[in-house]
C-alpha angles and dihedrals in degrees: 000000000000110000109210116227112266132192091295089069103046086117133042121257116210124211111193132200095035124160120215120212136175121217117182089339092309117125115225134179124213124194146100132291125210120228089251088064095061100082095028099050111020130075133178123216108212119211092242098056112144096243092054094236097108123100113170119116121230116280116263104226093200091060092049090049091050091051092048089052090048091053092048092058100043125092091190112036117213116193130165113236120268114236117233140182107219088192091211091299095112119073120202119220114187121221113260090005097291144049137059098282118080149097134306118220106204118199097161143026130285119214121230111241097172126008107048091134091051090052094047090046090051091049090051090049092049091051090057102036132044102226143100130259125190109217116209116218142180112203124192109217098230134351124169120230096269093045090051093053091045090052090050091052093048093050094047101040104040101044113093113218120225113260119249089238089059090050092052091049092053091047095049095108092053100039119054094203091053089047093053091047092048090051091051088053098046108028111099088217091062123096087222093057111120095008100074127091103220103188104018147032130301114286109194096180091053092051096255103122096159136045132215087249089058090052091049090056091046093051090046089056092046092055100033090123093051133075098233091200092061101048132069109266089215089062091051090049092050092055093047093047093049095047100045093039088056090050092051092047092048095046105027095155095048091046096051103032100072092163094068103020132061102211091113092054109118093231090053095049090049091049090053089050089051090056092051092045089066089064096046113105114220095178117131091006094290132127109221135151137179099248091199089054090050091053091046091052089055090049088056089057091067112123094028114140109245096171111143095229093065091058095050111131094010113123145136129036093309091053091050090050092052091050090048091054091051091048095049091047091050092046092050091053091048091049092049091048091053090049091059095048 
């Protein structure tokens, strides 16, 4: 789809300090756009365009908001280049009449192939803050409609996104919950040591039945009554280590035999965290727990059925809540039985 120049392009826009490259015979331009270029030079082709030549998905407002927040907190902004199709509308003029460094004279729009969320996030940021952002770009000189769509598909189907576990691991020094989860995964004292996939997905056959992302959710549940930013992360780790180590020591077979037992199911781990959360004191902004009471609560779990089959089909927050209710009922009966002995 060739978009004819409209009134926005009655004059030429110049982009200086541009590098020209050739990849497999394809001419590309690399440089920086100014915020003023966004509405004057860039267009998006939505998938539901009337002529059927569009391809872009609707903008996810949450992603644009996250990017705007990122930009607002960074002194040095790092953005990957947006990928554009100049569609023959941008003419390259080399410096001094020759070479691969020069100026682009833009008399028409370029379509965004990859980076529409970055652009919308930048626009949102600029609406809220009075500042400047240089936007890196890579523009292909001229693709036809079919080549443009094919490039979009290649970019969005072959790139492998970073796993959430990997993100949490890299953020561990800034986020206390991620730090506690990372310590549970990497500390030799931890019952999760050696069984957690830190940067990828669960790998049951390799003995990695949980991921760091699973542990982050579990720790979040454990400290849902506590402001994690106001308590020592070492104290939170100590409680988690004590509690789950006691569970492993009390139920070694159920903990290690993931083929026949469901203790490594995410809903089960979160249910166990829910039980412990009831004994975590959030008063005065502190995370504290009676470690003896935690151990005693685990002792009251003895006799609970951890067989994997009984947890089949149970998942999500509702599933964890149902398991928690069963656990607490069982623990209350065990405690009452001990009281009569």
